[in-house]
GUKE-172114 format. One record per residue (C-alpha): x, y, z. Coordinates in steps of 0.001 Angstrom, whole numbers, padded with zeros to 6 digits, always signed. Layout:
XYZ...
This chain:
+006746-001688-004077+007601-002827-003459+009736-005183-006699+007508-002930-007212+005946-002591-010281+002499-004391-012497+002187-005587-015285-001170-007514-015568-004274-007096-013632-007086-009602-012506-010373-008614-011102-012151-011126-009209-014794-011048-006376-013610-007698-005131-010294-007895-005200-007870-006758-007862-005001-008655-008498-001863-007706-009741+001526-008749-011233+004308-006564-010102+007417-007394-012652+006484-011142-011785+005696-010003-008204+001934-010244-006837+000459-007346-005033-003426-007561-003594-005472-005027-002298-008950-005604-000920-011637-003429-002584-014152-002663+000931-017547-001769+000819-016618+001148+002701-013498+002439+000646-010836+001694-001950-007611+002046+000075-003853+001674-001092-000434+001625+000086+000113+005130-000550+000448+008422+001739+000912+012296+002609+000849+016036+000800+003658+018607+001494+002305+021485+003791+003568+024841+004280+006586+024575+006483+006210+026251+010081+008554+024816+012452+007264+023312+015592+007667+025330+018738+009291+022811+021220+012769+022060+023074+015956+023165+021131+016471+021210+018048+018580+018379+018016+018998+017464+014714+020295+013649+013645+021929+012627+011291+019523+010584+008735+021128+008607+005930+019867+005072+004486+020424+001677+005853+022875-000439+003864+020477-002859+001266+021326-001512-002110+018601-002945-004535+014983-003608-005342+012187-001390-005973+011672-000761-010116+013592+001431-011495+011329+002219-014442+013110+004301-016498+015973+006768-017115+016250+010138-018882+020550+011184-019705+020766+015321-020145+022226+015915-023560+023954+018796-022113+027019+018590-020021+027612+017785-017325+025359+015277-018865+023031+014255-015557+021693+010506-015620+018453+010841-013525+015965+007549-013195+012241+007341-011844+011106+004566-009899+007405+003414-009195+006838+004206-005076+010778+005838-004466+010693+008866-006373+013293+010427-008947+016989+009931-008351+020365+011926-010023+023306+010246-010240+026121+011837-009117+029431+011207-010758+031422+012837-008942+030415+010505-005928+029636+007484-007981+026118+007371-006018+022338+008305-006953+020721+011306-004934+017376+010964-003921+015328+013769-005005+011716+014340-003356+012122+013078+000229+011138+016777+001327+007976+015418+000492+005661+013342+002821+003556+010458+002535+000050+012160+001610+002081+014185-000901+001798+011218-003633-000676+008866-001717+002525+006650-000688+005673+006778-001424+006471+009098-004172+005948+007159-007885+007111+008602-010808+005468+007873-014201+007781+009538-016395+010609+012028-016360+011926+014333-018706+015416+016435-019419+015451+020089-020506+016907+019665-023866+019240+022886-023843+019038+024357-019462+021510+021367-018237+019776+022385-014280+016033+021824-015729+014387+018776-015338+010588+017804-014945+009015+014748-013731+005374+013207-013812+003635+012462-010370+000464+011609-008290-000319+014370-006140-003015+015680-003548-004241+018366-005842-007395+019501-004709-009398+019068-001016-012786+017581-000229-015287+016952+002407-016484+013733+003425-017548+011915+006627-016789+015164+008193-013276+015036+007124-011287+016898+005033-009739+014657+001803-007358+015185-000923-008299+014143-004228-005302+012962-006016-004510+013553-009878-001476+013446-012160+001022+016532-011778+003487+017789-013676+006881+018958-011443+009944+020952-012451+013176+021568-010946+015779+024381-011818+018414+023139-010210+018628+019453-010915+016036+018374-008126+016987+020087-005241+013707+021711-004898+010737+021445-007348+007093+023161-008014+003979+022645-010033+003463+023556-013423-000132+023050-013202-001295+019995-015005-003011+019095-011304-006411+021231-011875-006832+019442-015233-007671+016082-012735-005239+013981-015845-004637+010427-013844-001084+009293-013810-000259+005111-012831+003460+005432-011478+003453+001919-009538+000246+000540-012729+000695-001656-015576+003156-001161-018191+004915+001241-015762+008267-000242-016657+007306-000959-020460+006496+002858-021468+007863+005963-022250+009019+008389-021141+005223+009681-021690+007109+013040-020799+009295+014962-023182+010313+018422-023974+010696+019240-027572+014536+019479-028393+013806+022388-030384+012145+024552-028287+013071+024287-024627+009957+024880-022541+007713+022878-024973+006490+020194-022771+003922+017134-024205+002767+014415-021374+001348+011508-022957-001711+010064-020499-002706+006663-020107-006540+007776-019648-006943+011137-020039-004996+012092-023980-002088+014067-024893-001367+017297-023206+000627+019971-024119+002763+022842-022262+004491+025822-023637+006160+027915-021289+004783+029502-018587+001429+028615-020176-001419+026302-018668-001596+022727-020276-003870+022209-022931-005015+018753-024379-003794+017692-027863-006772+016864-029902-006021+017341-033866-007572+013639-034623-005771+011610-031820-007838+009008-030690-009860+009336-027453-008375+007488-024791-012017+006426-023569-012190+004530-027545-009005+002463-026569-009128-001308-025375-009309-001988-022454-011363+001765-021327-013259+001849-017940-013003+004802-015344-012025+002251-013032-009076+000513-014776-005855+002307-013545-003455-000316-015586-004443+000985-018775-001439+001604-021189-003540+004396-022824-000790+006890-024678+002678+005417-024129+005300+007841-025595+006503+010804-027351+009235+011329-029840+010208+013781-032170+012371+014548-034762+015253+017116-034190+015406+017871-037857+012375+018302-038523+012826+022081-036593+015596+024610-035093+015906+028297-034989+014228+028770-032343+010812+026803-033775+009719+023701-032737+009702+020108-034491+006932+019590-036952+007474+016062-036941+006040+014488-033981+005275+010527-032956+003110+009392-029986+002134+005950-028866-001410+004850-027930-001288+001706-027285-004407-000278-028580-004080+002159-031896-000954+002002-033127+001570+004864-033444+000236+008423-034317+002374+010887-036338+001719+014851-037009+003664+016758-039807+002558+020139-038580+003666+020710-034952+001322+018376-033369-001460+020490-034720-003195+017469-036781-002481+013948-036392-002612+010852-038547-002206+006820-037496+000691+005414-038862-000002+001896-038135+003237-000201-037213+001623-002637-034702-001215-001618-032300+000979-002194-029151+003376+000943-028908+005437+001058-025775+008496+003050-026373+009769+005066-029180+013155+007140-030018+013798+009226-033215+017191+008457-034421+019634+011561-035815+018821+010643-039282+015153+011171-038812+014753+007420-038525+011856+006977-036027+012516+002886-033795+009577+001912-031763+009534-001141-029260+005836-003001-028987+004620-004742-026197+001626-006670-024945+000826-008550-021429-001002-011454-021664-003238-012170-018410-001235-015336-017730+002314-014549-019711+001510-017651-021805+001219-015346-024896+002722-011907-023914+003258-010368-027542+006280-008071-028651+008248-006583-031482+010669-003936-032732+009953-002026-035801+011765+000375-037950+009735+003875-039949+011557+005422-042526+010330+007214-045755+007084+006324-044733+007150+002869-044578+007618-000079-041648+010023-002690-041376+009956-004990-038832+013550-005850-037235+012219-007699-034176+015012-009239-033157+013919-012433-031167+010542-013401-031847+007139-012132-031384+006637-014054-027946+008611-011285-026322+007797-007861-024070+009982-005346-025893+010209-003105-023431+012742-000847-024696+014898+000476-028200+017258+003321-028122+019639+004212-030633+023315+006013-029962+023634+009711-030664+024316+010917-033650+025392+007421-035077+021415+006231-036514+022466+002525-037064+023475+001532-033543+020087+000654-032300+019686-001384-029062+016712-003432-027571+015948-005036-024596+013172-007912-023469+012911-009178-020042+017283-010241-019476+018144-009735-022661+020330-006987-024560+019998-006666-028394+022269-004548-030618+022777-003745-034190+025000-001157-036092+023081-001552-039048+019377-000486-038214+018612-003349-036817+019211-006005-040019+021135-008012-037429+021510-008216-033859+023648-009651-031014+022110-010666-027927+023696-010950-024650+021968-012387-021655+022687-010337-018388+024355-012500-015569+023552-009798-012498+023049-011988-009384+025653-013549-007321+026176-017370-006237+022656-019233-006177+022697-022629-004952+019390-023250-007027+020837-022595-009582+024188-024330-010185+026296-023279-012913+024999-019881-013630+027149-016520-014272+027691-014647-011090+028193-010825-011117+030879-009826-009065+029380-006172-008220+026246-007556-007235+025356-008179-003328+025381-011909-002011+021684-011801-002177+020916-010819-005447+019751-014164-007150+019051-015007-010854+016449-013346-011018+017970-010578-010407+018504-010319-014028+015270-010479-015245+012720-007741-016137+014426-004884-017848+012493-001957-018459+014828+000796-020094+018437+001653-021648+020052+004925-022525+023201+006035-024410+025302+007915-021746+026007+011234-024535+029646+011972-022313+030674+008495-023400+028709+006352-025901+030396+003007-024951+028304+003857-022191+025105+001909-021805+022449+002202-018981+020212-000410-018203+017763-000637-015810+015472-003116-014316+013132-004201-010661+016522-004111-009210+018191-001313-009640+020726+000471-012052+023603-000771-014196+026097+000021-016362+028400-000786-019110+031335+000774-020129+031728-000787-023182+028912-001600-025219+030754-002469-028170+033376-005139-026338+032643-008747-027440+030811-009905-024511+030008-006400-022278+030083-006306-018619+027466-004544-016632+028287-003481-013436+025740-002656-010419+025739+001152-009873+023254+001248-006733+025237+003573-003560+022106+005010-001875+019905+003748-004410+017582+002718-001689+014123+001603-003207+013072-001568-001193+009122-001287+000140+010297-001844+004190+007027-003013+006613+009031-003416+009533+011904-002681+011404+012951-004495+014625+015828-004066+017351+016320-007245+019571+018527-005613+022616+021178-008101+022391+024367-006866+022802+026316-005605+019627+029360-006794+022009+027754-010278+022861+026941-010537+018690+023655-008796+018164+022765-007134+015192+022274-004048+014509+018483-004597+013218+016473-007126+011648+013589-005983+008982+010648-007456+007639+010048-006115+004154+008195-006713+000732+009890-009010-002013+013296-010286+000444+011516-011632+002973+013923-009426+005593+017181-008999+006258+019772-009594+008853+021310-006257+009450+024649-007273+011087+026051-003433+010690+023783-000931+009532+026650+000839+007577+027074-003246+005449+025263-003918+002236+023635-007963+003702+025512-010284+002060+021496-012833+002507+018396-012297+002906+016185-013919+005479+015704-017110+003991+013478-019511+006266+014008-023493+006202+011352-025857+005221+008380-024431+004255+005587-025906+002634+005353-025617-001075+002240-024200-002602+000137-027668-003988-001479-025300-006191+002147-024521-007707+003738-027707-007973+003900-027433-011852+006718-025028-010860+008335-026847-007932+008390-030503-009603+011131-031562-007595+010469-029939-003980+008020-030868-000915+009377-027715+000354+010795-024562-000605+014560-024608-000908+017057-022451+000583+017865-019880-000247+014102-019003-000516+014318-019125-004663+011592-016368-005039+010163-013045-004017+008378-012863-000750+007451-010649+001820+007739-010466+005563+004747-008543+007092+004584-008986+010780+008209-009924+013092+008170-009751+016801+011087-011187+019135+011199-011676+022742+012366-008747+024730+014078-010595+027270+015541-013502+025445+016423-011589+022137+017779-014392+020448+014281-015394+019529+012491-013782+017321+009635-015037+014537+008548-013468+011238+004803-014033+009349+003939-013321+005377+003408-014321+001939+004953-016196-000969+004351-013304-003896+004658-015397-006822+002368-017993-005966-000900-017553-004609-000527-015879-001670+001136-018515+000398+001959-018539+004273+005225-017494+004962+006911-018032+008141+009880-018411+010346+011352-018920+013765+015239-018288+014873+016560-019098+018367+019907-016870+017191+019531-013582+016554+018296-013914+012951+021335-015854+011951+019280-019222+010513+015251-019078+010361+012864-022443+010448+009498-022507+009228+006978-022968+012340+006568-026672+012734+002341-025800+011847+000276-023121+011072-003549-021969+012210-006171-023728+009528-009738-023541+010223-012463-024965+008035-014212-021367+006564-016773-020695+004240-015779-019329+000913-016125-015415+000226-019165-016565-001710-020553-019301+000435-020600-021287-002653-018749-024105-000399-016561-024420+002377-012257-024605+002210-009141-025072+004592-008263-021625+005296-004674-021462+005905-003330-018096+008182-001446-015665+005773+000553-012909+006695-000172-010057+009195+001022-009321+012757+002711-011770+014662+003943-011048+018725+006028-012803+021144+006021-013293+024595+009084-010973+026236+009901-013773+028579+008644-016677+026900+009478-017942+022716+007399-020385+022877+004374-018200+023456+003053-016280+020024-000228-014633+018792-000764-014551+015364-003281-011891+013986-003460-013242+010057-004464-010590+007341-006309-013426+005684-007190-016838+006187-008099-017524+009701-009152-015940+012796-006140-014815+015543-004408-017390+017243-002259-018149+019975+000317-021211+020704+002535-022395+023380+005091-024533+022744+006505-022749+019644+004240-023561+016338+004068-026511+017024-000061-026864+018002-002039-023164+017510-005302-022536+019027-007912-020065+018345-008276-016987+020106-011092-016390+021918-013181-013130+023067-014655-013486+026876-016925-010209+025752-018374-011267+022475-021947-011421+023690-024952-013391+022640-025130-015468+019545-026377-013838+016785-029572-013653+015791-030795-014179+013339-027773-016504+012900-026360-017204+009573-025037-020833+009702-022614-019906+006448-021383-016021+007600-018238-016737+009307-018167-014252+011962-021452-015758+012893-019863-019624+013603-016755-017722+015371-018206-015177+017095-016507-016452+020370-013265-015809+018614-011152-012692+018870-012602-010643+015874-010039-010227+012771-008800-006648+012807-010088-004559+010280-007154-002703+009275-005164-005818+009479-007504-007480+006798-007115-005265+004048-004458-006814+002366-001328-008779+002698+000659-005594+001415-000531-003218+003799+001263-003915+007361-001093-002293+010169+000661-002922+013676-002518-003606+015516-000901-006403+017960+002062-006444+020684+002944-008254+023875+003825-005781+026630+007422-006220+026942+007948-005201+030790+005507-008231+032006+007565-010536+034127+005313-013517+033426+005199-012425+029580+001820-013102+029606+000223-009763+028408-000883-009237+024988-003047-006037+023245-004667-006119+020234-006969-003222+018301-009537-003661+016108-010954-000819+014431-012494+001306+017552-011758-001514+019727-008896-002382+022009-008328-005994+023710-006241-007209+025869-005283-010652+026692-003534-011858+030403-002891-015439+029727-000949-015396+026909-003432-014416+024070-006034-017541+024863-008809-015360+026158-009280-011441+025625-011282-008927+027029-012741-005718+025500-010503-002324+027003-011308+001157+025743-013420+001164+022517-015404+004257+020677-012928+006886+021613-010869+006095+018357-011050+007165+015062-012610+004449+012835-011780+002365+009417-007727+004013+009847-005450+001366+007949-002286+001964+009902-002134+002259+013867+000217+001128+015702+000349-000184+018839+003479-000501+020900+004172-000958+024785+006564+000863+027099+009540-001907+027224+010360-000331+031118+006541-000171+032422+003918-002563+032604+000472-001796+031230+001834+001109+029793+000672+000859+026073+000082+003875+023483-001158+003653+020127-000311+006239+017286-002828+006399+013944-001582+007744+011221-004105+009433+008762-005361+007430+006106-004203+008472+002360-006813+010971+001338-007259+012093+005385-005478+015758+005420-005696+016421+009389-004031+013600+011229-004927+011762+014816-003745+012345+018277-001550+009972+020064-003002+007573+023068-002097+006232+026210-003231+003471+028644-001525+003085+031561-003928+000509+032730-003262-002007+030498-005477-000714+027748-008816-000646+029751-008777+003120+029180-007112+005770+027035-006174+009269+027133-004566+011611+024543-000878+013158+024896-002051+016806+025512+001499+017840+024390+000758+016316+020498-000917+017201+018157-001461+014568+015655+001060+011578+015350+001473+009245+012702+003777+006568+014354+005733+006216+017586+008042+004446+019204+010468+003487+022147+014254+003725+022355+016835+003847+025239+017022+007155+027356+019277+008408+030328+018340+005609+032560+016531+002263+033296+013002+004060+034536+012128+005845+031519+012806+005532+027968+012934+007374+025343+009994+008418+022612+010232+008819+019380+007122+009828+017368+007046+011633+013587+003605+014254+014055+002933+017688+015346+003429+019619+018310+002365+022972+019318+000864+023794+016024+003282+022789+013449+001852+022602+010567+004367+019797+009016+005022+016266+009854+008331+016332+011673+010318+013817+013722+010649+014478+017401+012021+012510+020356+010688+013097+024117+013024+012631+026850+010653+013169+029754+007583+010808+028211+005808+012761+026160+006147+016084+028734+007950+018201+026339+009427+017094+022819+012710+018065+021050+012847+018154+016932+015014+015776+015318+014511+016404+011898+014021+018984+009115+010996+018750+007193+011568+020910+004461+014697+018807+003534+013320+015330+004778+009813+014379+005097+010273+010168+005277+008099+009248+002144+006113+006243+002484+006763+005659+006273+005316+002218+007533+007211+002241+010811+009329+002850+013124+012054+000918+016423+013920+002732+018484+017335+000950+019567+016782+000204+023506+020331-000302+024121+021964+002724+022882+020372+006174+022967+019573+008373+020262+019374+006034+017673+015794+005238+015827+015231+003684+012714+012216+004150+009965+010903+001645+007740+009677+003385+004220+007530+002228+001325+010249+002614-001750+012950+004241-000099+014321+001407+002346+015029+001905+005758+016474+005033+007229+018276+005856+010372+018470+008882+012418+021370+009916+015048+022672+011662+016908
């Protein structure tokens, strides 16, 4: 996510399927483990002992869009800082002077929060202008399993006293409280974390599965009881259900305290139970009802409580919601637009209790009489969309924002510094109107430096810029990918493969189409991408449709990514269903693609799901099953309904590659220095394979010396030296210790480890000082370092130069790296939830 964001979950046959604000995610539950797309943890800083650091300048590639902004908090104290939370990209603070967003948790790496940095809730201190809190998932303890040291993850509330520059934990982690920053209802609930407006330092947290918690000053966290329902008694509770909303918000009546005394009147939303109230500072509670599905609440300056209610239906046809007002002990239903909508937020203008606003999807509602009457504004936040002619456009939207960029609103907030300004957040980012009182308020996107795109891969075809080459190509979730002509300019369009057949199961949704139109009208992700090293105008991608049933998405280009066409055909096999109840036509879905460096017609496709690996010699017109020459004898006993038995002579499906289309494992590459262009490499769990005939036949190489069941290996070939292949193996989310960097100089038949590297998460090559040896870039640890850092080697791994400062930047959610073979000292990183970063000297 990453648009990121769950709104529903369906569990079936060993998989759980999750809707992310209309975007589907799927993660496999294997018998061995449950792996997520999330990773690392902060460790004590110890600079690596290497050559003199050459700090690169690091910044985001300018994309400005995607990734769920799930909540917003504005400080009531000057300078009225604006903070937003995201589901995988951490918190941001708005720099009013620079008119840009500042990411606040880039100093944590991928194991800190088990992947990206998801924020469950954000709260600002009502008195101390520099203090802010966030609730995140964090590795708070360790354990031993299968001989490995691993992290246990649980909720932690972090506090910053310098507006997010530095953070420290408050101790909630020891209580083993669950948080779900990227789970269902994350964009509809909140704020779960709140500071008492009458007592700075008195903090409450409403959790999904573990009830209500309180922390007073420097005291430890304690569970709040006093009659509140047990979280395990709520509908949908189970130890494995990560998506129940549970306790959804905390709201205080500021009028009920003061003079150093805490607020007496407190309200808590409990999804499945209703709204609960305390009149004695949280000591005792009573259920005041409303409706049984509260999600957000706020108290007006006159003590009136406003609550939005919402329940997502599994198939969206029976969503329910409302907006209600609680005053003088009774509820009034003030729902603006019917009860079949998800009202994800409600807010009240500071010190003007009769001005209330609410949102539902792309509608913004405003009332000046406490909800008796409403005006409605349908948000138009996209650029011109040929698929929706006549739909109004927004002049501040980048060209690739289409009509649905207006949907999925999460929260709204008045700006105390100017109450005519209203902030609005959704699954694309943040917008603001400077006059909410206008007859038709205009909302402008404010996205400068808010980069939360969920990126899978970066590719830099070495076509010279002077000849029209792009800075880079990207494969990403939600938008398929981009051709970035200039990394400093927002792309005007995304990648739109022409001619992808529609999913016939969704004909009802695409009644007039046989192929998806241009631009591609829905969210889809590219999981793999490759180019022909000697013919850099040619590239290919594979991925999946995220809205319509994990349908194959694919494309090929011959003009350096300017235009894309679907493959003429894709691999299809008749396979037994998971439960062996019958056979079905399986299609290649997502996974990885590799292209010959000399012959763009020759490609190998290793899908995540569907078929076994296939190869093509004619640009995708026909595909053939890749053969394993070292398959051994036929299984005995033979199971005629076991696909692995039937196709035992095929190149096996790679374990890491097959966990989920949402998880990219870089297990396939061509040998970019092979003058014949026929050599390919492939990795399956603990066995390396190589092919010398274009992917038709494969032999086993090194086996048994690699760590097993690792979810993100990366295989790369030296573009300047044939049969020189390297492999990094990133830590799994729970793993504390990293893995060695591996090198083969005989085309994968044998491997040695690089002595100068203690551990390596990712590796790539870039242009060096000559045409003999490239520079090598790694993210890992060398010579005793205790914190992952970005390094460059100018001498093929004998020595390393530190090129990043781990105290400031840990590349949270790192998924892939790619160096530029045209320009020295230029390297890109793809991040889950923080877009794409570029480093240069």
